[in-house]
C-alpha positions as CSV (number, residue, x, y, z in Angstrom):
1,M,112.5,-45.0,-20.9
2,A,112.6,-41.9,-18.4
3,A,109.7,-39.1,-18.5
4,T,111.8,-36.5,-19.7
5,D,113.2,-38.7,-22.7
6,A,109.9,-38.0,-24.5
7,F,110.7,-34.5,-25.1
8,P,113.2,-33.0,-27.4
9,E,116.4,-31.6,-25.9
10,D,115.3,-28.1,-25.7
11,S,112.7,-29.7,-23.3
12,A,114.3,-31.8,-21.2
13,S,114.2,-29.3,-18.3
14,V,110.2,-29.1,-18.4
15,E,108.9,-30.6,-15.1
16,V,106.7,-34.0,-15.9
17,G,104.4,-35.0,-13.4
18,P,101.0,-35.1,-12.1
19,S,98.9,-32.0,-11.5
20,E,97.2,-31.1,-8.3
21,P,93.4,-31.3,-8.4
22,G,91.3,-28.2,-8.8
23,G,92.4,-26.8,-12.0
24,L,90.3,-25.2,-14.9
25,L,89.5,-28.7,-16.3
26,D,88.6,-29.9,-12.7
27,V,86.3,-27.3,-12.2
28,L,84.4,-27.4,-15.8
29,D,84.5,-31.7,-15.4
30,V,84.8,-32.2,-18.8
31,A,83.2,-35.6,-20.0
32,A,84.5,-37.6,-23.2
33,V,82.1,-39.9,-25.3
34,V,83.3,-42.0,-28.6
35,L,80.8,-42.9,-31.2
36,D,81.3,-45.4,-33.8
37,G,80.3,-44.8,-37.4
38,A,76.8,-46.0,-36.6
39,G,76.3,-43.7,-33.4
40,R,76.8,-46.4,-30.9
41,I,78.7,-45.3,-27.7
42,A,82.1,-47.0,-27.7
43,L,83.9,-45.2,-25.2
44,W,82.6,-43.5,-21.9
45,S,84.2,-41.4,-19.5
46,P,83.7,-41.5,-16.0
47,Q,82.9,-37.5,-16.1
48,A,80.2,-38.5,-18.9
49,E,78.7,-40.4,-16.0
50,E,78.7,-37.6,-13.6
51,L,77.3,-35.4,-16.3
52,F,74.5,-37.4,-17.9
53,G,74.0,-39.9,-15.0
54,W,74.4,-43.0,-17.1
55,T,76.9,-45.6,-15.7
56,A,79.7,-47.0,-18.3
57,E,77.9,-50.6,-18.3
58,Q,74.6,-48.9,-19.1
59,A,75.8,-46.8,-21.9
60,L,78.2,-48.8,-23.7
61,G,76.9,-50.2,-27.2
62,R,73.8,-48.1,-27.2
63,F,72.9,-45.5,-29.9
64,A,73.9,-42.4,-28.1
65,A,70.8,-40.5,-29.9
66,Q,68.3,-43.0,-28.2
67,L,70.1,-42.6,-24.8
68,L,70.8,-39.0,-24.6
69,V,68.1,-37.3,-26.9
70,A,64.4,-36.6,-26.7
71,P,62.5,-37.9,-29.5
72,E,61.7,-34.7,-31.0
73,H,65.3,-34.2,-31.3
74,F,66.2,-37.4,-33.1
75,D,66.2,-35.7,-36.8
76,L,68.4,-32.7,-35.7
77,V,70.9,-34.8,-33.9
78,L,71.2,-37.4,-36.6
79,H,71.5,-34.6,-39.3
80,L,74.6,-33.2,-37.2
81,F,76.2,-36.5,-36.8
82,A,76.0,-37.5,-40.2
83,Q,77.4,-33.6,-41.0
84,V,80.4,-34.3,-38.7
85,M,81.1,-37.7,-40.2
86,S,80.8,-37.2,-43.9
87,S,82.7,-33.5,-43.8
88,G,85.1,-34.1,-41.2
89,E,84.4,-30.3,-39.9
90,S,83.8,-30.1,-36.0
91,W,80.6,-28.9,-34.6
92,A,80.3,-27.0,-31.3
93,G,77.4,-25.9,-29.4
94,V,74.5,-26.3,-27.0
95,F,72.3,-29.1,-27.2
96,P,69.4,-30.3,-24.7
97,V,70.5,-33.7,-23.2
98,R,68.2,-36.2,-21.5
99,H,69.6,-37.2,-18.0
100,K,69.3,-40.5,-16.6
101,D,66.8,-38.9,-13.9
102,G,64.3,-37.7,-16.5
103,G,65.6,-34.1,-16.7
104,T,66.9,-32.0,-19.2
105,R,70.1,-30.3,-19.2
106,L,72.0,-27.7,-21.2
107,V,75.2,-29.3,-22.1
108,E,78.2,-27.0,-24.0
109,F,79.6,-29.7,-27.0
110,R,82.7,-30.0,-29.0
111,N,82.1,-32.9,-31.7
112,M,85.2,-33.8,-34.1
113,R,85.7,-36.8,-36.4
114,L,88.3,-39.4,-35.5
115,L,90.1,-41.9,-37.7
116,D,91.8,-45.1,-36.7
117,E,94.6,-46.7,-38.4
118,H,92.3,-48.8,-40.2
119,G,90.5,-45.6,-41.8
120,Q,87.4,-46.2,-39.7
121,T,85.7,-43.4,-38.2
122,Y,84.4,-42.4,-35.3
123,A,83.0,-39.1,-33.3
124,L,84.6,-37.9,-30.3
125,G,82.5,-35.8,-28.3
126,I,83.5,-33.4,-25.3
127,A,81.0,-32.0,-23.2
128,T,80.3,-29.7,-20.3
129,D,77.4,-28.3,-18.1
130,Q,76.7,-25.1,-19.8
131,A,75.8,-23.5,-16.9
132,T,79.1,-24.4,-15.1
133,L,81.1,-23.2,-18.4
134,R,79.1,-19.8,-18.7
135,E,80.0,-19.1,-15.2
136,V,83.8,-19.7,-16.0
137,E,83.7,-17.6,-19.0
138,R,82.1,-14.6,-17.4
139,D,84.6,-14.6,-14.6
140,L,87.3,-15.1,-17.0
141,A,86.1,-12.2,-19.2
142,L,85.5,-10.1,-16.0
143,S,89.1,-11.0,-15.1
144,V,90.5,-9.9,-18.4
145,R,88.7,-6.8,-18.9
146,L,89.3,-5.7,-15.3
147,V,93.2,-6.1,-15.6
148,A,93.2,-4.8,-19.3
149,Q,91.1,-1.7,-18.5
150,S,91.9,-0.9,-14.7
151,P,93.5,2.3,-14.3
152,I,95.7,0.7,-11.5
153,G,99.0,-1.1,-12.8
154,L,98.8,-4.9,-12.4
155,A,101.3,-7.5,-12.6
156,V,102.2,-11.3,-12.4
157,L,105.4,-12.7,-11.4
158,D,106.7,-16.2,-10.9
159,T,108.5,-17.4,-7.9
160,D,111.6,-16.3,-9.6
161,L,110.1,-13.0,-9.8
162,R,110.3,-12.6,-13.3
163,Y,107.2,-11.0,-14.9
164,V,104.9,-13.2,-16.7
165,M,101.8,-10.8,-17.1
166,V,101.6,-6.8,-17.0
167,N,98.5,-4.7,-17.7
168,P,98.2,-1.7,-20.1
169,A,98.2,0.5,-17.0
170,L,101.6,-0.8,-15.9
171,E,103.0,-0.4,-19.3
172,R,102.2,3.1,-18.9
173,L,103.2,3.7,-15.4
174,N,106.8,1.8,-16.2
175,D,107.1,3.4,-19.8
176,L,107.6,0.0,-20.8
177,P,105.6,-2.2,-23.3
178,A,104.7,-5.7,-21.9
179,A,107.1,-7.7,-24.2
180,Q,110.2,-5.8,-22.4
181,H,108.5,-6.9,-19.0
182,I,107.8,-10.8,-19.9
183,G,110.7,-12.9,-18.7
184,R,112.7,-10.0,-17.1
185,D,113.0,-9.7,-13.3
186,V,112.5,-7.0,-10.9
187,Y,115.8,-5.5,-11.1
188,E,116.0,-5.1,-15.0
189,V,112.4,-3.7,-15.0
190,L,112.3,-1.2,-11.9
191,R,115.6,0.3,-12.4
192,F,114.0,3.5,-12.0
193,L,113.2,3.1,-8.2
194,D,115.5,4.6,-5.9
195,D,116.0,1.0,-4.0
196,P,114.5,-2.0,-6.6
197,G,116.1,-4.4,-4.0
198,A,113.6,-3.0,-1.2
199,A,110.8,-4.2,-3.8
200,A,112.1,-7.6,-4.2
201,S,112.7,-8.2,-0.7
202,M,109.2,-7.3,0.0
203,M,107.9,-9.6,-2.9
204,R,110.2,-12.6,-1.2
205,Q,108.8,-11.8,1.8
206,V,105.3,-12.2,0.7
207,L,106.2,-15.6,-1.5
208,D,107.7,-17.1,1.7
209,T,104.8,-16.1,4.4
210,G,101.9,-15.7,2.3
211,R,101.0,-12.5,4.1
212,P,100.0,-9.6,1.6
213,L,102.0,-6.5,1.8
214,V,99.7,-3.4,1.3
215,N,100.0,0.2,0.2
216,Q,104.0,0.0,0.3
217,F,105.2,3.4,-0.5
218,V,108.4,3.7,-3.1
219,V,109.9,6.4,-4.7
220,G,112.1,7.0,-7.6
221,R,113.0,9.0,-10.7
222,S,110.6,9.0,-13.9
223,P,111.8,6.6,-16.5
224,T,110.8,9.4,-19.1
225,A,112.2,12.4,-16.7
226,P,114.7,11.3,-14.8
227,A,114.8,14.9,-13.0
228,A,111.6,14.5,-11.5
229,D,110.4,12.5,-8.6
230,I,108.0,9.5,-8.7
231,A,106.0,8.0,-6.1
232,R,104.0,4.5,-6.0
233,S,101.8,2.9,-3.4
234,V,102.4,-1.0,-4.2
235,S,100.7,-3.7,-2.7
236,Y,101.5,-7.3,-3.1
237,Y,99.9,-10.9,-2.8
238,R,100.7,-14.3,-3.1
239,L,99.1,-16.4,-5.9
240,E,98.2,-20.0,-5.1
241,D,96.6,-22.7,-7.5
242,P,93.3,-24.4,-5.6
243,A,95.4,-27.0,-4.3
244,G,97.7,-24.3,-2.5
245,R,100.8,-24.6,-4.6
246,V,102.5,-21.3,-4.7
247,L,102.6,-19.9,-8.4
248,G,103.9,-16.3,-7.8
249,V,103.3,-13.0,-6.8
250,A,100.8,-10.5,-8.1
251,A,101.4,-6.6,-7.6
252,S,99.0,-4.0,-7.8
253,V,100.8,-0.6,-8.4
254,V,99.0,3.0,-8.0
255,D,100.8,6.2,-8.9
256,V,100.7,8.3,-6.0
257,T,103.2,11.2,-7.4
258,E,100.8,14.1,-7.2
259,Q,99.9,12.9,-3.7
260,H,103.5,12.5,-2.8
261,R,104.3,16.3,-4.2
262,A,101.2,17.4,-2.2
263,G,102.5,16.0,0.8
264,L,105.9,17.6,0.2
265,E,104.5,20.8,-0.3
266,A,102.4,20.5,2.8
267,A,105.6,19.4,4.8
268,D,107.5,22.2,3.4
269,A,104.7,24.7,4.3
270,R,104.6,23.4,7.6
271,K,108.4,23.7,7.8
272,R,108.2,27.1,7.0
273,L,105.5,27.9,9.7
274,A,107.3,26.3,11.9
275,T,110.5,28.3,11.2
276,I,108.5,31.6,11.3
277,A,107.3,30.5,14.8
278,R,110.8,29.6,15.9
279,A,111.9,33.2,14.7
280,S,108.9,35.0,16.3
281,V,110.3,33.2,19.7
282,M,114.1,33.6,19.0
283,V,114.6,36.6,17.2
284,G,114.0,40.0,19.2
285,T,114.4,38.2,22.9
286,T,116.6,41.5,23.7
287,L,116.5,45.0,22.6
288,D,119.6,44.8,21.5
289,V,120.6,45.4,17.6
290,E,123.7,43.2,17.6
291,Q,122.0,40.4,19.4
292,T,118.8,40.4,17.3
293,A,121.1,40.4,14.2
294,R,122.8,37.3,15.3
295,E,119.3,35.7,16.3
296,L,118.1,36.3,12.9
297,A,121.3,34.9,11.3
298,D,120.9,31.5,13.5
299,I,117.3,31.2,12.4
300,L,118.4,31.4,8.7
301,V,121.2,28.9,9.2
302,P,120.6,26.1,8.0
303,E,116.7,26.6,7.5
304,L,117.4,28.5,4.2
305,A,121.1,28.8,3.8
306,D,124.7,27.4,4.4
307,L,125.9,30.8,5.1
308,A,124.1,34.0,6.3
309,A,125.2,37.6,6.9
310,V,123.2,40.2,8.5
311,D,124.2,43.7,7.5
312,I,122.7,47.0,8.5
313,L,122.8,50.8,7.3
314,D,125.5,52.4,9.4
315,A,123.1,56.0,9.4
316,V,120.4,53.4,11.2
317,L,122.8,52.5,13.9
318,D,124.4,56.3,14.2
319,D,120.4,57.4,14.9
320,R,120.4,59.3,11.7
321,Q,117.5,58.7,9.4
322,P,119.3,56.7,6.7
323,G,116.7,57.8,3.8
324,P,116.6,55.8,0.6
325,V,120.1,54.9,-1.2
326,S,120.6,56.6,-4.3
327,P,120.8,54.6,-7.1
328,G,124.1,54.4,-8.4
329,A,125.7,55.7,-5.2
330,P,127.7,53.3,-2.4
331,A,126.0,52.5,0.8
332,L,127.8,52.4,4.3
333,F,127.0,49.3,6.1
334,R,128.2,48.0,9.3
335,A,128.5,43.9,9.4
336,L,126.4,42.7,12.8
337,A,126.5,38.7,11.9
338,V,127.9,36.0,10.2
339,T,126.9,32.2,10.7
340,A,127.7,29.2,8.6
341,A,125.9,25.9,8.8
342,Y,129.2,24.2,9.0
343,P,132.8,24.9,9.6
344,T,134.3,26.9,6.3
345,D,136.5,29.4,5.6
346,A,133.6,31.2,3.4
347,V,132.8,32.9,6.7
348,Y,135.5,35.4,6.0
349,A,134.3,36.2,2.9
350,P,132.1,38.8,4.3
351,D,133.2,41.6,6.2
352,P,134.1,41.3,9.7
353,T,131.6,41.9,12.3
354,G,131.2,45.2,13.6
355,H,133.3,46.4,10.5
356,I,131.9,49.4,8.5
357,A,132.6,49.3,5.0
358,A,131.1,51.5,2.1
359,Y,129.7,49.0,-0.4
360,D,130.0,50.3,-4.3
361,A,126.9,50.4,-6.3
362,D,127.2,47.5,-8.3
363,R,127.4,44.9,-4.9
364,L,124.2,43.1,-5.0
365,I,123.5,44.0,-1.4
366,T,123.6,47.4,-2.8
367,Q,121.3,46.9,-5.1
368,C,118.9,45.0,-2.5
369,V,118.7,48.0,-0.1
370,T,118.7,50.5,-3.3
371,T,115.3,49.1,-4.6
372,G,114.0,47.9,-1.6
373,R,113.5,44.3,-3.1
374,P,115.1,41.0,-3.0
375,V,118.0,39.9,-5.4
376,L,118.1,36.3,-6.5
377,V,121.2,34.7,-8.4
378,N,120.2,31.0,-8.7
379,R,123.4,30.3,-10.7
380,V,126.2,32.3,-9.5
381,T,129.0,33.0,-11.8
382,D,132.6,34.4,-11.4
383,A,131.4,37.8,-12.2
384,D,128.6,37.3,-9.2
385,L,130.8,36.4,-6.8
386,R,133.0,39.5,-7.3
387,R,129.5,41.6,-6.7
388,I,128.9,39.3,-3.5
389,A,131.9,39.6,-1.7
390,A,133.5,42.4,-0.3
391,E,137.0,41.6,-2.1
392,P,138.7,39.2,-4.5
393,R,139.9,36.9,-1.3
394,G,136.5,36.4,0.0
395,A,135.3,35.9,-3.7
396,A,138.0,33.3,-4.0
397,L,136.7,31.9,-0.6
398,L,132.9,31.6,-1.8
399,A,134.1,30.0,-5.1
400,Q,136.2,27.3,-3.0
401,A,133.1,26.9,-0.7
402,G,131.1,25.9,-4.1
403,L,128.8,28.8,-3.8
404,H,126.1,28.3,-6.4
405,A,123.0,30.4,-5.2
406,Y,122.8,33.8,-3.6
407,L,119.9,35.5,-2.3
408,A,119.7,39.2,-0.8
409,V,116.4,40.5,1.2
410,P,116.1,43.9,2.5
411,L,115.4,44.5,6.1
412,I,112.3,47.0,6.1
413,A,110.3,48.4,9.1
414,R,108.0,50.8,8.8
415,G,108.5,51.7,5.3
416,E,112.3,52.5,6.1
417,V,115.2,50.0,4.8
418,L,117.6,49.4,7.7
419,G,119.5,47.1,5.8
420,A,119.9,43.6,4.2
421,M,120.8,40.0,4.8
422,D,122.7,37.8,2.8
423,L,121.7,34.1,2.2
424,C,124.2,31.5,0.4
425,R,123.8,27.8,-0.8
426,A,126.9,25.8,-1.1
427,R,126.5,22.2,0.0
428,N,122.7,22.4,-0.1
429,P,122.3,21.9,-4.1
430,L,119.0,23.2,-4.3
431,P,118.3,26.7,-5.8
432,F,116.4,29.1,-3.8
433,D,112.5,28.7,-5.2
434,P,109.7,31.1,-4.9
435,D,108.8,30.0,-1.5
436,D,112.2,30.6,0.0
437,V,112.0,34.0,-1.2
438,V,108.7,34.5,0.2
439,L,109.9,33.1,3.6
440,A,113.1,34.9,3.6
441,G,111.2,38.0,3.0
442,E,108.8,37.0,6.2
443,L,111.5,36.5,8.4
444,A,113.3,39.7,7.2
445,A,110.0,41.7,7.9
446,R,109.7,40.3,11.4
447,A,113.6,40.5,12.2
448,A,113.5,44.2,10.9
449,V,111.0,45.5,13.3
450,C,112.7,43.8,16.1
451,I,115.8,45.5,14.7
452,D,114.3,49.1,14.4
453,N,112.5,48.5,18.4
454,A,116.0,47.5,19.6
455,R,117.7,50.6,17.7
456,S,114.6,53.0,18.6
457,Y,114.8,51.5,22.3
458,Q,118.9,52.2,22.2
459,N,118.5,55.5,21.1
460,Q,115.9,56.4,23.8
461,R,118.1,54.9,26.4
462,R,121.0,56.9,25.6
463,T,119.4,60.2,25.8
464,A,117.7,59.0,29.0
465,L,121.0,58.1,30.5
466,T,122.7,61.1,29.1
467,L,119.7,63.2,30.7
468,Q,119.8,61.5,33.8
469,R,123.6,61.5,34.4
470,H,123.5,65.1,33.6
471,L,121.0,65.7,36.1
472,M,122.7,63.6,39.0
473,T,125.3,64.9,41.2
474,H,128.9,64.7,39.6
475,Q,130.5,65.3,42.8
476,L,128.9,65.7,46.2
477,P,130.4,67.9,48.6
478,E,132.0,66.7,51.6
479,P,129.6,66.9,54.9
480,T,130.7,68.2,58.1
481,G,130.8,65.3,60.5
482,L,130.0,62.5,57.9
483,E,131.9,60.3,55.5
484,I,130.0,59.4,52.3
485,A,130.3,57.0,49.3
486,Y,127.9,56.6,46.4
487,R,127.1,54.7,43.0
488,Y,124.4,54.9,40.5
489,Q,124.3,51.9,38.1
490,P,121.9,51.9,35.1
491,A,119.6,48.8,34.3
492,Q,122.1,46.1,32.6
493,A,119.2,44.4,30.7
494,S,116.4,45.5,28.3
495,A,114.7,47.9,30.8
496,E,115.1,51.4,30.1
497,V,116.8,53.7,32.5
498,G,114.7,54.2,35.5
499,G,114.5,57.6,37.6
500,D,116.6,56.8,40.3
501,W,118.3,59.4,41.9
502,F,120.7,60.5,45.3
503,D,122.1,63.8,46.6
504,A,124.0,65.2,49.8
505,I,122.8,68.8,50.5
506,P,124.5,71.2,53.0
507,V,121.9,72.6,55.2
508,A,122.5,75.3,57.6
509,G,124.2,75.1,60.9
510,D,126.7,72.4,59.3
511,K,123.7,70.1,59.0
512,T,123.8,67.5,55.8
513,A,120.3,66.4,53.8
514,L,120.7,63.0,52.7
515,V,118.3,61.9,50.0
516,I,117.6,59.0,47.9
517,G,114.8,58.4,45.6
518,D,113.1,56.4,42.6
519,V,110.5,57.5,40.1
520,M,108.3,55.3,39.3
521,G,108.5,54.3,35.4
522,S,111.4,54.3,32.8
523,G,112.8,56.1,30.2
524,I,113.0,60.0,29.3
525,N,110.0,61.1,31.3
526,A,110.9,59.3,34.4
527,A,114.5,60.9,34.2
528,A,112.9,64.3,33.6
529,T,110.6,63.6,36.6
530,M,113.6,62.9,38.7
531,G,115.6,66.1,37.6
532,Q,112.4,68.3,39.1
533,L,112.3,66.3,42.0
534,R,115.7,66.5,42.6
535,T,115.9,70.3,42.0
536,A,113.0,70.7,44.3
537,V,114.5,69.1,47.3
538,R,117.6,71.1,46.9
539,T,115.2,74.0,47.1
540,L,113.5,72.8,50.1
541,A,116.7,71.8,51.7
542,D,117.5,75.6,51.7
543,L,114.7,76.1,53.6
544,D,115.7,74.0,56.6
545,L,112.5,72.2,57.1
546,D,112.0,69.2,58.9
547,P,112.1,65.9,56.6
548,A,108.3,65.3,57.3
549,Q,107.8,69.0,55.9
550,V,109.8,68.5,52.9
551,L,108.0,65.4,51.9
552,L,104.7,66.8,51.9
553,H,105.9,69.6,50.1
554,L,107.4,67.1,47.1
555,D,104.1,65.2,47.4
556,H,102.2,68.3,46.1
557,I,104.9,68.8,43.6
558,A,104.9,65.1,42.1
559,G,101.1,65.1,41.9
560,G,101.7,68.1,38.8
561,L,104.1,65.7,36.9
562,D,104.0,62.8,34.5
563,P,104.9,60.3,35.8
564,G,104.0,61.6,38.9
565,F,104.7,59.0,41.7
566,A,108.4,58.3,43.4
567,T,109.3,57.0,46.6
568,C,112.1,58.8,48.6
569,I,114.0,58.8,51.8
570,Y,114.6,62.5,53.5
571,A,117.0,62.7,56.2
572,V,118.7,65.4,58.0
573,Y,122.2,64.7,60.0
574,D,123.2,67.3,62.7
575,P,126.8,66.5,63.4
576,K,126.4,68.9,66.7
577,C,124.3,66.2,68.4
578,M,124.9,63.1,66.0
579,Q,121.2,62.8,65.5
580,C,119.6,62.4,62.2
581,L,115.9,63.0,61.5
582,I,114.5,60.8,58.8
583,A,111.0,60.1,57.0
584,L,110.0,57.9,54.3
585,A,107.7,58.1,51.5
586,G,107.0,54.6,50.7
587,H,110.6,53.7,50.3
588,L,112.4,50.6,51.4
589,P,113.8,50.8,54.8
590,P,117.6,51.7,55.3
591,V,119.9,49.6,56.9
592,L,121.7,50.9,60.3
593,T,125.0,49.2,61.2
594,R,126.3,50.2,64.4
595,R,129.9,49.7,65.8
596,G,130.1,46.0,67.3
597,R,126.8,45.2,66.3
598,P,124.9,43.3,63.4
599,P,123.2,45.6,60.6
600,E,119.4,46.0,61.0
601,L,116.7,47.3,58.8
602,L,115.2,50.2,60.6
603,D,111.5,49.8,61.8
604,L,110.5,53.1,60.7
605,P,107.2,54.5,59.3
606,T,106.8,53.4,55.7
607,G,104.5,56.3,54.4
608,I,103.2,56.3,51.0
609,P,104.7,57.1,47.3
610,L,105.0,60.7,46.8
611,G,102.1,62.1,44.2
612,V,99.3,59.9,46.0
613,G,98.3,62.9,48.0
614,A,99.3,62.0,51.5
615,A,98.0,64.1,54.7
616,A,101.2,63.8,56.4
617,F,104.3,61.9,56.9
618,E,106.1,60.7,59.9
619,Q,109.7,61.7,60.7
620,T,111.9,59.4,63.4
621,T,114.9,60.7,65.2
622,L,118.0,58.7,65.4
623,Q,120.8,58.8,67.6
624,L,124.5,57.8,65.8
625,D,127.5,57.3,67.5
626,A,131.0,57.6,65.7
627,G,131.5,54.6,63.0
628,D,127.5,54.1,62.8
629,Q,126.9,53.6,59.1
630,L,123.6,54.5,57.3
631,L,122.7,53.1,54.0
632,L,120.3,54.3,51.8
633,Y,119.5,52.6,48.5
634,T,116.6,51.6,45.8
635,D,115.1,49.0,45.4
636,G,117.0,48.0,42.4
637,L,120.0,46.8,44.5
638,V,117.5,43.9,46.2
639,E,114.5,43.2,43.9
640,T,114.8,40.4,41.6
641,R,112.2,38.3,39.5
642,D,113.1,34.8,41.0
643,Q,113.5,35.2,44.7
644,P,111.6,36.7,47.5
645,I,112.5,40.4,48.7
646,D,112.7,39.0,52.3
647,T,115.7,36.5,51.2
648,R,117.5,39.6,49.2
649,L,117.3,42.0,52.3
650,N,118.8,39.1,54.6
651,T,121.8,38.6,51.9
652,L,122.1,42.4,52.0
653,L,122.4,42.4,56.0
654,D,124.8,39.2,55.9
655,L,127.1,41.4,53.5
656,L,126.9,44.8,55.5
657,A,127.9,42.2,58.6
658,E,131.3,41.2,57.1
659,P,134.1,43.3,58.6
660,Q,134.1,46.8,57.9
661,R,135.3,48.2,54.5
662,A,136.3,51.4,53.5
663,L,132.9,53.3,52.1
664,E,133.9,53.1,48.5
665,A,134.8,49.3,48.6
666,T,131.9,48.9,50.5
667,C,129.5,50.4,47.8
668,D,131.8,48.0,45.2
669,H,131.2,44.9,47.2
670,L,127.4,45.3,47.7
671,L,127.1,45.8,43.7
672,G,129.0,43.1,42.7
673,A,127.6,41.0,45.2
674,L,123.9,41.5,44.6
675,R,123.6,42.7,41.0
676,R,123.3,40.5,37.9
677,Q,124.2,41.0,33.9
678,D,120.0,40.6,33.3
679,D,118.7,43.3,36.3
680,H,115.8,45.1,34.7
681,D,116.2,48.2,37.2
682,D,118.6,50.7,37.9
683,V,120.1,51.1,41.0
684,S,121.3,54.0,43.5
685,L,123.4,53.8,46.7
686,L,124.2,56.3,49.3
687,I,126.3,55.4,52.4
688,S,127.3,57.7,55.2
689,R,129.5,57.1,58.4
690,A,129.1,59.3,61.3
691,R,132.2,61.0,62.5
692,A,133.2,62.7,65.8
693,H,132.5,66.2,65.4
694,R,135.2,68.6,65.8
695,P,133.9,72.4,66.5
C-alpha cells in the first residue's frame, strides 16, 4: 500500500516522509518508558538510555521504582503509580530521578495509563530533562511575547508567499485582522502598496539567495484613508529549520510615514530655498524692467506654476507715483511677461506682452493690487475664469487648458505696489498650499525690488541722457581749413549715462579749438559736471589761450565740482600755418593718420586728470598736411572688460589703416566694429581732416 493511501482523499496531497534531524523533539530528546501493571519496565527507548544512563538490557524487567527512585521517594512514587493505574488520569510534573552514575536529575514527566486488547493495563512515561525543557519554554515564551507585543509588524510567509502568521502590530498597520492574512498571498494582502509586485520580488530574492534585504523603503496609500500617503521600512529574512530546509520568509515592517512626510517636507523646503537662491542669481541681472519681468516668469515656471504672467501698473513704468488703487476702481496695467511650462494656447489668455489694458475692479489681479495681498483660488469655477482672463476668449482657453488653481501675488517694493504676478496650475494636479503662497510672496518681494531698481535706473538714465543731449552741441560750426565729423553714443548695457562730451569752437584768427572730455562717474551728476566744464571750455576758448593754459584753468574749476575729476584733450588748429597745438589732461592719446602712412598713437605728455590740482600741463605742436586726420575719442571706444587696452588700441589702428572713407562713414565704421551690445560706457568721437587753406 502506498504511503499516501493511509490518508483520506482530502489529505492525499500531504507530503509523507522522514523529518530532518534537529527538530523540537530532537532538542528535547524525549524518552519513552512503558511499565506493566506491577511496575516492571516493559519497554525502554534509546532516549531513556541517554536520559537515565541505563541500557535496555539493564533496565527491562526491573521495577522502575527500585532502578530510578531514591529510597526516600519510594512511597510517593508508588502512590502516584497506583493513582494513575486505578483512575486512568494522567499525571504531569517534575520528579527527581536517580541516574546510573549515582547522581540525581530533575526530570519532567507525563504519565498515563495504557490498555491493550486483552484489557491489561500499562503505564506510559514520557520524560525529558527539566533544564532543557525549561530553556525551550523560556525561549518559546519570549518569542511569543516578543512577536505578540512588538510594536514592529511581523509576519511569516511560506515558500508560496502566503501568510502563515502575523502579529497584532501588523494587523494594525495593514488594517486587516490576522484571519484575513492567513492563507492569502502578498498580492491579495498588500494591494494598498504602489507596487506589491516589488515586495513579492524582494521576498523571492531572499528565498532564492538566503541573503536578507534590510530597510527596504516602500510607499503606498493608507488602507483606511486612500488619499493619504504611507511609507514602510521592510526587512526580509529567509527561515530555515536546523537541518537547513527552507521554511519560508519572515518580514518585519516599521511604519515610517511620519519620517517620510518629514523628509518630503524637508526636500520641499530645500527645493524652495534652492528656488529662492536661483531667483537671487537669475532675477535682476540687468537694470531693465521688461527683462527682469521675464526672468521672474522663467523662475515661476515650472517651479510654482504651469502658466505665469507678470503685469506692472502703467503708472510705475510711466515714472508716475501710482499710489494705492482705489477699491472699486479699475487699474491700468501693462503686461510684461507670459511664460508656460509647455506648449499651450493658454498663453494667449493673458494680455499680449507690452499691451496696456484697464482691468475692472472685479478682476482678481485688480483685487490683488488694491488690497496688497495675495488672492488664492484653489477650485477655479467658470465664474472665477471670467475674473482671471482678460476676455471671454481667454477664459475659454484657460478652461480648455484645465486651469484648476490660481494665485495672484502683489509686487511690493518699499511699501509701493508695482503690479502683480499671476500663477496658474493646469497639468500640475496639486492646489497651491500655504508653503507655495509663502514662496511666491518671497519671490515677488525680491523681484519687486529688482523691478523698482530697474525702474528707478531707467528713469534716472532717461533724465541724465536728456540732460546730456541738451548740454551737448547739436550742430557744430564748419571750421576754417578743417573737415570734421562726430558721434556720441550712450552706454548700451546697464551702466548709467556717462559724462562724455566733445566740441569744436571757433577761435580768433580763423582758428578752431577741438575738445573731447570724459567726466569720471555716471548719471545726472556726471552729466551736470560735463555741462559746466563744457561751458567753461567755451568761455576760455574765447580768450584765445594756449591749450596748456586752458587745461590749467579747467583744473581749478573742476576742483570745485562734484564729481570733480575728468580727462580732457584740448587742441587748437591754425589753418594758416596748418599747425595744431595740443595738450592732454590724463586722456587717451589721439590717433594721427598722415596721408600715405599708417596711423599712429601720438606719443604726447599724458598729464593728469582735471580736478587733481596739477602745477602745469604740457602742450605739443603738430605740423599737419592736407588730408591728415586727427581722431579724438573717449575710453568707451576701446576699453572692454575682457581684452587688454593695448589689444583694443591696435584694433583701432588697424581699422584706421583701411582705405580712407568719408569722415561720417569712418565714425560709423569705428562704432560698428568696436562697440558691443553690452558696452558699459558711453563714447564720444571727434575726427578732423586738414584741408589746404585758401585765404
